[in-house]
Backbone as CSV, one residue per row, in Angstrom:
resi,resn,N_x,N_y,N_z,CA_x,CA_y,CA_z,C_x,C_y,C_z
1,UNK,126.908,129.393,51.728,125.993,128.268,51.912,124.840,128.704,52.829
2,UNK,123.622,128.359,52.436,122.443,128.735,53.206,122.320,127.878,54.458
3,UNK,121.889,128.524,55.548,121.668,127.824,56.801,120.226,127.360,56.880
4,UNK,119.993,126.185,57.484,118.634,125.683,57.665,118.319,125.576,59.152
5,UNK,117.050,125.661,59.459,116.563,125.566,60.829,116.749,124.145,61.351
6,UNK,117.279,124.019,62.574,117.489,122.692,63.165,116.177,122.034,63.569
7,UNK,115.076,122.791,63.600,113.777,122.248,63.995,112.954,121.826,62.789
8,UNK,112.749,122.764,61.842,111.843,122.478,60.718,112.570,122.156,59.414
9,UNK,113.863,122.442,59.336,114.630,122.123,58.131,114.490,123.136,57.004
10,UNK,113.738,124.215,57.225,113.575,125.242,56.200,114.705,126.262,56.287
11,UNK,114.914,126.999,55.201,115.971,128.006,55.157,115.735,129.100,56.193
12,UNK,116.815,129.594,56.779,116.763,130.704,57.723,117.054,132.004,56.997
13,UNK,116.417,133.081,57.440,116.786,134.386,56.897,117.898,134.964,57.776
14,UNK,118.378,136.137,57.429,119.495,136.722,58.167,119.070,137.440,59.438
15,UNK,117.788,137.773,59.568,117.339,138.581,60.695,116.630,137.793,61.792
16,UNK,115.782,136.856,61.445,114.931,136.172,62.415,115.472,134.789,62.743
17,UNK,116.624,134.786,63.375,117.298,133.533,63.694,117.971,133.654,65.057
18,UNK,118.010,132.561,65.780,118.701,132.515,67.062,119.414,131.177,67.172
19,UNK,120.268,131.049,68.175,121.024,129.813,68.397,120.612,129.222,69.741
20,UNK,120.346,127.920,69.752,119.890,127.222,70.951,121.015,127.128,71.984
21,UNK,120.693,127.473,73.206,121.656,127.420,74.309,122.054,125.979,74.629
22,UNK,121.182,125.011,74.350,121.464,123.619,74.706,122.173,122.834,73.609
23,UNK,121.647,122.874,72.382,122.234,122.057,71.311,123.105,122.853,70.342
24,UNK,123.000,124.197,70.377,123.796,125.036,69.487,123.221,125.205,68.095
25,UNK,122.076,124.583,67.816,121.455,124.676,66.502,120.816,126.034,66.260
26,UNK,120.767,126.463,65.018,120.105,127.712,64.642,118.646,127.433,64.327
27,UNK,117.762,128.351,64.736,116.330,128.149,64.523,115.631,129.470,64.274
28,UNK,114.393,129.394,63.704,113.573,130.582,63.451,113.104,131.182,64.776
29,UNK,113.326,132.483,64.934,112.805,133.218,66.079,112.643,134.672,65.661
30,UNK,111.422,135.166,65.730,111.140,136.540,65.302,111.806,137.535,66.248
31,UNK,112.506,138.503,65.678,113.173,139.536,66.458,112.411,140.846,66.448
32,UNK,111.281,140.901,65.772,110.431,142.088,65.827,108.981,141.631,65.901
33,UNK,108.149,142.443,66.526,106.757,142.056,66.745,105.974,141.920,65.449
34,UNK,106.368,142.612,64.399,105.652,142.550,63.136,106.157,141.485,62.179
35,UNK,107.162,140.725,62.574,107.746,139.722,61.679,106.755,138.588,61.431
36,UNK,106.545,138.270,60.175,105.650,137.178,59.804,106.510,135.934,59.592
37,UNK,106.890,135.298,60.697,107.792,134.143,60.636,107.381,133.131,61.699
38,UNK,107.585,131.876,61.395,107.259,130.833,62.373,108.230,130.900,63.539
39,UNK,107.796,130.435,64.674,108.626,130.393,65.875,109.017,128.933,66.126
40,UNK,110.271,128.616,65.936,110.760,127.241,66.140,111.525,127.125,67.447
41,UNK,111.281,128.051,68.342,111.932,128.056,69.644,111.374,129.184,70.477
42,UNK,112.012,129.442,71.591,111.535,130.498,72.469,112.692,131.085,73.267
43,UNK,112.391,132.208,73.916,113.377,132.814,74.788,112.962,132.548,76.235
44,UNK,113.898,132.717,77.141,113.612,132.543,78.560,114.570,133.423,79.353
45,UNK,114.180,133.753,80.562,115.039,134.532,81.444,115.907,133.573,82.240
46,UNK,117.209,133.795,82.221,118.160,132.965,82.955,118.540,133.721,84.230
47,UNK,117.984,133.326,85.387,118.174,134.105,86.609,119.623,134.177,87.105
48,UNK,120.408,133.142,86.865,121.788,133.144,87.350,122.664,134.153,86.611
49,UNK,122.380,134.378,85.328,123.171,135.352,84.574,122.421,136.670,84.380
50,UNK,121.174,136.719,84.865,120.315,137.901,84.691,120.219,138.296,83.221
51,UNK,120.099,137.311,82.356,120.012,137.585,80.927,119.022,136.673,80.238
52,UNK,118.843,136.909,78.942,117.959,136.077,78.136,118.735,134.894,77.565
53,UNK,118.057,133.777,77.466,118.585,132.603,76.786,117.594,132.190,75.720
54,UNK,118.040,131.369,74.796,117.192,130.926,73.697,117.309,129.421,73.571
55,UNK,116.178,128.760,73.307,116.164,127.308,73.194,115.235,126.910,72.045
56,UNK,115.663,125.926,71.240,114.834,125.459,70.128,113.734,124.530,70.647
57,UNK,112.720,124.286,69.832,111.591,123.427,70.230,112.032,121.997,70.539
58,UNK,113.101,121.536,69.913,113.568,120.175,70.171,114.162,120.028,71.566
59,UNK,114.687,121.097,72.111,115.337,121.052,73.423,114.478,121.617,74.542
60,UNK,113.324,122.207,74.215,112.445,122.746,75.254,111.964,121.618,76.153
61,UNK,111.882,121.870,77.451,111.344,120.846,78.351,109.890,120.531,78.010
62,UNK,109.538,119.260,78.082,108.157,118.849,77.847,107.350,119.124,79.117
63,UNK,106.100,119.583,78.988,105.268,119.806,80.171,105.130,118.525,80.989
64,UNK,105.348,118.625,82.291,105.206,117.472,83.179,106.373,116.499,83.139
65,UNK,107.481,116.880,82.489,108.607,115.957,82.355,109.692,116.191,83.393
66,UNK,109.493,117.172,84.265,110.524,117.485,85.237,111.730,118.167,84.613
67,UNK,111.519,118.822,83.469,112.596,119.562,82.828,113.334,118.807,81.749
68,UNK,112.888,117.593,81.401,113.562,116.821,80.360,113.137,117.312,78.983
69,UNK,114.086,117.479,78.057,113.779,117.992,76.718,113.037,116.984,75.864
70,UNK,112.500,117.465,74.731,111.790,116.610,73.780,112.705,115.559,73.161
71,UNK,113.933,115.947,72.840,114.846,115.065,72.117,115.328,113.928,73.016
72,UNK,115.152,112.669,72.582,115.545,111.549,73.418,117.052,111.420,73.588
73,UNK,117.848,112.007,72.697,119.296,111.887,72.827,119.939,113.152,73.381
74,UNK,119.144,114.054,73.923,119.678,115.271,74.548,120.043,114.938,75.988
75,UNK,121.299,115.105,76.326,121.715,114.806,77.698,121.482,116.014,78.585
76,UNK,121.164,115.767,79.833,120.969,116.839,80.800,121.891,116.588,81.975
77,UNK,122.216,117.651,82.681,123.046,117.504,83.867,122.260,117.977,85.062
78,UNK,122.534,117.409,86.195,121.825,117.794,87.426,122.676,118.692,88.260
């Protein structure tokens, strides 16, 4: 069964996909600089684990929101 992006709903390929750290959804994310693919999320540095994390556009914090995600039903913990 084909997987679809949790952000845009389009089919995912096998190479340019990541999983959101917050919601667990799979989304488009280019893994090479030459990949001609949309970016439906982003990576970030997680200082506590000294590693990279990945988050989809639906869960990314909105600018000026104090860290609250775009999705109104996404719960956050303090």
